[in-house]
Each structure stands twice: as C-alpha cells, then as structure tokens.
N, C-alpha and C positions, 0 to 999 in steps of 0.2 A: 422338335419339342412342341407340346400342346400349346395352342394359342392362348388358352386361359392362363397358363403359367407366365407367358411373356407379358400378358396384360397385367397380371398381378405384380410382376417385377417393375413394369412402367409406373404403376400407381405408387408402389413403395418408393421408387426412385424420386418421383416428384415430391412425395411427402417429406423425404429426408432432405431434399434440396431446399424446399420451402422453409424447413426448420432452420436451415443455415449451415448444413454440412457442405464441405467441399465436394466438387463433382466426383473426384476419385474415391473419396470415402463413401459418398452416397451410392456409387455403383457397387462397391464391395458389400455394403450393408444390404442393398436391395437383393443381390444374388443370394446372400446367406439367409435373408428373411424369406425369400421364395422357397428355399430348401425346407425351412421349418414349416411353412404353410402347407407344402406338399405332404409332409409327414402328418400334420394336423388334419389333413383332408378337407381343407377349405379352399374353394376356388376364387373367393372374393376376400381380399385382405380385411375388409370391414366386418366380414362375418366372424373374424377372429375375436373382435371386440365383444361380440355377443356371448362368447364362451365364458367370459368373466376372468378376473385376474387369477383366481385360485386354479382354475382349469388350465390356464396358459402356463402358470408356473409348474404345474404337475407334468404337463406335456413337454415342457422344456427339459425338465430333469430326466424324463424318460428318453427323449431324443438324444441327449448327451450320453446317457448310459449305453444306448444301442450303437452309437457311432464313435465312442472314444478310442476304440482300437482301429477304426477304419479311416477316420478323418484326422487331419493335422490338428493338434491342440489349438493353434492360433486361429484356425478357421472356426472351430467350435466356439471359441471366445468371441469372435466377430458375430456369429449368429446369436449368441447369448446377449450381447450388447445391442444388436439391432432390434431384437424383440423387446428388450427393456425400453429402448428409446421409443419404439412404436407405441408401447403402452403409456409412456409419459406424454407423448404428443397428443394422444387421444383421451387423456384425462383419466385413465384407469388407475394411475398412480400419480402422486404429486411430484415425486422425485425418483430417479433411477435407483437411488439407495433403498427405496421402499420395496423394490423387487426382491424376491427371495434369493439370497446369496447361494451360489453353487460353488462349493470350495474347489471343485475340480479345476475350474478356470483360474482360480487365484493361486493355487499352489502346484498342481500336477503339471501345468504348462512348463514350469521351470524344471521340475524333476525330469520330465520327458526330454527336454532339451539337453540336460546333462547326460542322460543315459542313452541318447540316440547315437547309433553307430555312425561315425564320420567317414567320409570318402578318404581314401588314401591315394598317394601319388601313383601307385600301380594302376588304380582304376582310371585315373585321368590319362595316363600314358596309353592304356589299352583302348580308351575311347578314340584317341587320335588314330590308332592303328586300324581299327575296324570300320571307321567312318569314311564315307566318300568326301570329296572336297567341300561340297555344300554343307554337309553335316559337321565337318571339322570347324567351319567358321562359327556356327551356332554354339557348338560345344566349347570352343575357345573363348568366345565373347562371354559366355555364362560362367565357365569355370576358372578362367585366368584373369578376365577383366572385371568380373563380378556384376555385369549388367543384368538387370531384372529382365525376365522373358518378355514382358509387355513392351519393353523399350527396343529390343533387338530388331523386330521386323520393321520398325519405323525409321531406323538409321539409314541415311543415304550418303553418297559420296560427299555431298556438300556439308555434311556434319563432321567430316575429317578436317583437322586444322589446316587451313589453306596454305600455310607456309611449310607444311610437311609433305606435300605431294604436287605432282604436275601431270597434266594431260596434254600429250603432244600427238596430233593427228589421230585422236581417238584412242590412243594407247595410254594406259595408266601406269604411273611409277611413283613410289614413295621416295622423296629426296632426303628424308630424315627417318631413322629408325632408332628406337621405337617411336611411332607416330602418336599423335593425340587425336582422340575423337571427342567432340563436344556434344553433350546431351542437353538440349533446351529444356527449360522448366515447363514449357507448354505441352510436352509430350505426355500422352496418357501413360500412366504407370510410374511417372516420376514423383514418388511419394513425398519427397522433401520439398517439392515445388521450388527447386533452385536450378540454375544452369550450372552444370559441373562437367568435368572432363575425365577421361580415363586414358591410360597408356595402353596401346595395343602391343603386346610383346613382339619382339623382332621376328621370331619364327612364325607367329600367327600372321603378322603383317605380310610376310612372304607368301603365305597361303592365300591371303586376301588379294594380293596383287595378281596371282594366278587366276583366281575366280573372276575378278573384275575384267581381266583381259580376255575372258571367254566371250564377252560382248563384242560385237563388231565395232561399235563406236561408244566408248565410255563417256557418259554424260554426268553432270552434277546431280541429276535426279535419279541416277541408277541406285538401286537398293543394295546395301551391303549384304543382307541376308536374303536367301531365296525363299524363306518360310513366309507363308501368307499372313499368319497371325500367331499369337503367343500359344494358342492351344495346339497348333501344329508342332511347336517347339517342345511343349510338354509331352506330347505323344511320342515324338522322336526320342527324347531323353529316356522315357520309360522303356521303350523298346531296346535302347542301347544298354540300359541297366540290366535287362534280362538276358543279354548276349552272354554266352558261356565264358567269353574272355573277361567280362566285367563281373557278372553274377552278383550284383549289389541290390539289396532290398532296402530301399529308402526313398525319401522324397527328392524330386528334382531340385528343390530349392537348396539342397545340401551342396550343390555345385557353387552357389554364391558364397556359402560358408567356407568352401575350400579357397575361393579367391580371397576372402577376408584373411585367411591364415597366411596366404602368400604375402599380401600387403602388410601384414603385421610385422614382417621383416623390417619394414621402414621404421616402425615404432621401436623395435629392438636395437637396430643398428644406429639410427639417427635420433632416437628419443623424440620422434615427431608424430604424435598421435593425431594431431589436427589434420595433417596432410593425408594420412592414411584414411581417416574418416571422410574427407572430401572426395578422394578417389573412389570411395564406395558409394558416393551419392548422398551422404548425410549432411545435415546442417551443422554449422559450427563456426569457429573463428575464421577459418580459411575461406569458406563460402561467402561470408559477410564481406571480406576484403575484396574478393574477385568481382562481386557485384558492383563495387564502386570503382576500383582501379583497373580492372581487366588484367590480362597476362602480359607482362613485359618480356622482352627477349632474354634479358638476364635471368629473370625468374624461371622462364621456360627451360633454359639450359641447366639451371641449378636443380630443378625438379627432375629433369631427365637423367642427369648424372646420378641423382639419389636413387631413382627407380632402377636404372641399369645396374648399379652396384648391389642394390638390395634384392631386386626381384628378377630383372631380365636375364642376367647371367645364370641365376639359379634355375629359371624356367628352361632356358636353352639346354643346360646341362642335365637336369633331372627329369624333365618332361619329354623333350625332343632328343635327348641324349646326344647333343652336339657340343663340341668343345669350343671354348673361346679362342680368339686369335693368339692370345698370349700362351695358352696351353698348347696350341698347335705348333707355335714357334719353338717352345721348349722341347716338345717331343721330336721335332725335326732335328734339333740340335743334338739330342740324345742319339738319334739314329746316325747322324754324321760322326759323332764321337765313337759309336760302336763299330762303324765301318773301318776305323783306323786300327782296331785290334786284330793282329795277325791271326790269332787262333780262333777267331769267332766263326761260327757256322754261317757262311755267307748265304746259303739257300734258305735257312730259317729266317735270317734277318730280312732278306728280300721279300719273303712271304708276309712277314709282319708289316713291313713298310707298305706293301700293296694293299693289305687288308685295312690298315689305318687310313690310307688316303681314299679308299672306297667308302669308308664310313662304317664298315662291318666290325671294327675293333675300337673300343672306347679308349680314351687317354689312359685311364687307370690300368686297364688290362695290358695296353702296349708297354707302359712303363714297368709293370711287373715282369712281363716277358723279357724285355730288354735287360732288366736287372739280372734275371736268371741266366740269360745268354752271356752277359758280361762277366758274371761270377765264374761261369764255366770256362770262359776264355782265359780269364786271369789265373784260374787254377791250373789250366794247361800250360800257360806261360811260365808260372812259378815252378811247376813240376819240371819243365824242360830246362829252365835255368839251374835248378837244383841238381839235375842229372849232369849237366855240363860241368858244374862246379865240382861235383863228386868225382867225375872222370879226370878232371884237371888235377885235383889233389892226389888221386890214386896214381896217376902217371908220375907226378913229382916224387911221390914216395918210392915208387919202383926204380926210378933213376938213381936214387941214393942207395 
C-alpha cells in the first residue's frame, strides 16, 4: 500500500485517540477515514479541511452511492461517522448533528440486515468437509463459537481454561469437554472490552486436540489457530464460500451470526438471554458478575450442562452428524432385539450394523431400516403362524 495512505491513517488515528476514542474504535475510524480520503483524492488529511464542509458532504454522498452495493452497510456507516467526527474535531461543524444526514445509514442498514441471505446448516457442514484440519479450526471458532476474526489468531493454549486440559510430556489432552476458552479484555478486536469465555463444542475440541498434537512439544504459548492474522482468516473464508460445495455469496461475518443462532437455543430452552449474550462477547448482567466473582466450580458445571443440552448435542448431531451416547445405546438395543427375530434377514441386519458402527449410517436411517426389516420379519412370522393354524383346523375338519 502507498506510504502516503499509511501516513494518512496514522495522522487520523492519533487525531481520534487525542479526541478521546478508545484505541479499537480509533483504528476502525482511521481505516474508514483513509478509504474516504483516497476517494476524495487527498494525500494529506488536513487538505480535506480546505475543501469546505459543503464539498465534503457532497463527496460523502457520492462515495456512499458508489459503494452501497459493494461494501457492508455497517462499514459505510463507520466511514460516514468518522468523517463527521473529523469535521467536528477541526471546527468545520460545531456538532456532528450539523453534518448533512444521509438516510441510507439510518434506515437501509436495518433493511439490508433483514433481507441479507443467512448461512444454513448445510453450508457449515460443507465447510468442515472441504477444509483441512487447520482451516476447520478457524471455521469452527468463527461459525460455532462466534469468535470475531481479530480474536482468533491471538488465542493461545494458555487461554484455554486451565482446569479443562492437561499437558503431559508435551502431549495435549482435554480433560473436560466441551472445554472453555477465555478471551481477555485486552485482546485487539474485543469490542465490548470485557473478559469473557466461550465453549468449544466437543467435536471441534477433538479436532483442536489433533492439531495441537502435531507440535512436537505443546507449550502454553502455542497458538490455537495457524492463521497469522485476521485478514488471512477473511481471505480463507471468502475462498471457502466460493467453493462449489458451499457456493454462498455473503459476508464472512455471517458465520458469527450463525453462531448467534446456535446460542439462541439457550435463550429458547432456558430463557437465559444474559448467558447467551455473554458467550457472544457482549456486555450485560453476566459480564458484570464475572468481573467481580469469577467462575466458581458449581457455576461452571451448571453452564456446561446448559450448553451441552441446548447446543453441543445439536452441533454434534446436525453439523458433524454424530450420534450421542444415549442414541447409540438405544440403536444397539434395537439391533439386539432385531437379532432375536427368527424370520429377520440376517445378512441385511449385519450390513446395517457394520455401516452404523463405521459411521456411514446415521441413527435416523438405521432406525428406519430396522423398522422396515422388523415389520417384514413380523409379517413373515404371522403369515407362517396363520398357515400352521389353517392346516391344523383343516386336518381337524377332515378327521371328522
């Protein structure tokens, strides 16, 4: 990138920081402001002031018109707010309310959010199937845990809850599943500026174990993701979206929205919106409590049970297509019962049993096929008994 653009961004960053914005907000504002200055063809941000407020407002309207179909509505709004703030800081306007209102940012943002096509479960499943192990970790942390892309490359083994794993002779193993990962408030991209935690689904935790154990000696500083930065994650996600198996046209951020929909099951089942918001990294009642009291053993178990029942089992069954132990036990019991039926097709039953144990047959399909075989066997049994009864009655009649 041109050095003058980097210099422009640095000046804008310092200006917004001096004004009193948080570092994370100042960074976002500075990047968006740089994009607008590039469009306005100014290499020095102070040269923008010389254009005058009317010209700046006209340029801003033109920039939004040209980019409304290409850039995310939220990004356009950030750029709009950054230019307003710059104008206020440098005395071009006394208040940001004096900047010409652009209705697109006030109303169309919400309309676009409602009409935007959402990711479906089939897209997430396909992502895990086409990705290699390293990409599966990033895909899962984004789409199932809801972690923002800026946070993912910063996570290390030491961010996993210490009571949930162990490292013996350099080998890593989770002692509890689903485990917790703790996100410090100091990490760049932690917008709520709170320390929060997320549950890593059981199947994703198994993949993470495999990846970490590819290191010769797992250390606390080992990174969970192999991606160097969040831009690498964005590029990876966009490439995966274009894959024929997924073929989805949308923003990578929709993966976080998918995670939000999974965690919404906690709200629906347990009527606990506060916990769901906390697991998404938002401020609220729960975050305020944990900043003071920390996480007790009893509360950890309570939250894990809640997450397992509402989300983890659903993820294992619908995303990774694996059955719970309860479903496996019930299916094995059905197989054992079916084996007792004399008229059952033993070859078909054995084929079903082997396919299920190899994982190529789902619980639902197995149960449907067993039901079909059982009905056929019972029909044959009833037919044979009816025939015996008929012959017995016929013989009795002939003897008379």
